[in-house]
N, C-alpha and C positions, 0 to 999 in steps of 0.2 A: 134305574136302578132298581131291584124287585127282591123282595126277600120271601123265604117260606118259613114255618117251624116259630114257636117261644123263642121269651127273647132267651139270650148265651148258647140258643143252640141253633139261629138262626141261616139259613141254606142261602148265598147269594147266587142269585141268578139274570139273566139278562135273554129275551124273549125277542127276537127280530125276522121279519117275512114273513112272506105263506107260501103254501103249499104244503105236502106231505112236513111232518115233524121230524126233525135230528134232533137226538138230546146229544150233545156236545161235552164228552166231560176230560178234563184236561188228567195230567199226573199227581202225584200227591206234592204237594209244597204248591206246586203251579198255579197260575189263573188263566182265566179265562181269554185272557188279553194274552197271552202266549199263544194262541190259534186264533190268533184276527187274521194272520194272511190265508188262511183257510176254511174262517167265517167269513169272509169277502168273496170267493171260488163259491161257495154253499148259497150264498145273500139271494141270488135270482133263481127261484124255483123253491126252494123249500124255505119254511119254516124252523129258523133256529132256537131251540133252549138250551144254550149254555149255563154249565152250573159250575161251581166251586164245590171241590168236594171239600166234609167237613173239615172243619182243622185248617184247609187251604184257603187262597187267595184271601178273597174277601168273608168268606164261610166260616160260621163261630163253631166251637168255642176257639181261642185264643191266647197260650200256646192250649192246642189239644191233647190230653194224656190218653194214648191209645190204647183200648179194652182188645185180647186178643180175639174178640167177635166182630171186629170192627168192620169189615166187609159185608159182611152178612147184615150187621143195624143199616150199614149206609147205604145198601140196596134197599131196603125195607124203603128208608126216609126217601131217596129218589125216587123211587114206582109211588108213593105217599104226593110227590110232589108234583108229577102225571096226574095224579086224582085230584090235587087243588086244581091244577088248569086246565078241567074236562080233555085230557087226550089221552085215548082209548087207544090209539097204536102209534108206534113212535120207531126210527131206524136209531138206532143206540149204537153210536161212536164213542170211542175213546182210548185215551193213550196211556199205558203204565197203567197204574190204580183204577184210572178211568176206562180202562178197559176190560179188567180184571170186574169192575163193576157193571161192565154192559153185557158181559158174559154170563156175571150170575142174575141180574135182573131180567134177563130171558128166561134164565132156567127155572126163576121162582114162579114168572108168569109169562109163559110162554105166546098167549094172546095178546100179550101187547107188543109184541117185538115185531116191526113189519121185516127185521135184517139188522145182524149186529155187526160193526166192523171195527178190526184193534188194530193196533201197534205195540208191540213192547209188552205184551201181556198173553199167558198161557193157560190160565184159569187156574196154574199151580206154581208153588213160590218154593224157589230151590236157593238157595245161599249157603256160601259157607259161613264158618265159625266167623273166618279173620274179616270173611267181608262183612258182615252182622257186625262184628267189633269195629270196622270200618265208619259203618251207619252212625251205630253207636256214639264214636269222638269224633263225627263228622263238621261241628265249629271248632274244636280244639286239635285233631292233628288228623285232616285229612288224608288219605292217600293220592295218588297223582292223579288218578283216573275221575276220584270225586268233585277234585277242589273246586271247578267251575259250580258244581252244583252247592257246595258249600257257600263260597261267594252270593251266587243265586240267593240263598236262604240271608245270609246275615245282610243283604240287602233291602229286603224284602220285609225281613221280621224283626230286624235287629239281632246281634248275637245272642245275649240271653234267651228271648223266646224260640228263637233255630235252636238254640242246643237243648231247648227243652223236648220238643215236638219230635225231634232226631232221635235222640236218646229212647223216648215213648213211643216212635214208630219202628226202632230196632229193637223194643221188646215185644211189641207185636209181635213183628214178622219172626221173632226167634220161636214166639209159643205157636204160630201157626205152623212153621216149619216142622218141631217138636211131636207136633200130632199129625204128620205124614202131608203137610206141605198144601191138604187139598181147597182150593178155592171156590172153582165149580167144577174143576176134573170129573168128579163122581157123579156130577147133574148132568154131563154132557150129552146125553142121551134122550133127554128131556129138553134139549133147544134146538126144537125144530125146525127155524127160519132159516131162511139162506144168511150164512156168516163168513167172513172174508178174514182172515188173521194173516198180520203182514208181521215181519221179523225181520231186525237188524240183521245183517247177516254175522258181524261183530258185538250183537248186545253181548256184554258180559252179564246183565241180571237177568237175562231171559232169552237163555239160548235159541237158536233157528230148531236143532231137535224136539226140544219141549214142547215150542208155537205148531210144529207139524205134526206132532204125536196127537194137542188136542183139536188141531182142525180135522186130522182122520179121526178123530172121535164123535164129531157132529154130525148127525143125519145130512147135512146139507153144507159140510162145512168146507172150505177154500182155503189151499195156505198158497202164499206168498211171497218172496223173498225181496228183500231189497240190499242193497249194497249199506254200508254207513253200521251204526251203531243206534246205543236206545232211541236216540232224538231223532227219528227219522224226518219229524215234522220239520226238524233247523234242517241238517245234513241233505234234507232231498224234499224240500218242500213244495215245487211247483211239482214235481214227481207224483207225492201222493196227492196233494190239492185235484189233481186231474184224475188219479184214480178212483179217490175216495167220490168225486162228482161222478163218474162214469159209472160206479158199483150202483151207489145211490141211486141214480137214472134208471139203471139197467133193473131195479128190485122194489 
């Protein structure tokens, strides 16, 4: 168990294996534990630094009050972790918000990225007012498609804490969308490393068209579509692990 940062703001990470470094980032609210199957697939041949995003998993603060600038804030913090660990270059791999951070880190510091691989991320956030309201009230009256997430958050954080983090996150997302929705899309031309963006065919949060648009905007971007929805690492675990290992091995 390892930590980076000051008390109250510490980021939890696990550093295992040897070889080219892979920074592995789960999505909002989830933990590195949820990517254990993928970590096992990467164990032979790569050094894997698996990081809980700030406010998620075991990283602090909890509950987190998300500012509208949290994507950029977290990207700089994660780059600081690489400095702390003396990692000059790394493959940046992430799911959902972890994928958004991977793209943004590569845009902010192109020389640090060997490659980028994401699923459920597009460099741009879109959501209807109804979807945002569903997120804000996730622990009170979740829509059917979000009930598994609500149950996960309640189990791992407790209902009261999960309610605070979900409402704050929804408010931050609303602010991002009101400002145009950009996370890293406007910086796409500066992401010069090879990049593979994977979309779930039926992903309600990050639709394939949006992911393809970001992949096409990247100088060395590749788009790949899988069946399933947002949580491809759950629905297509074996396929995703094989795809990621092959991609990283080739780059």
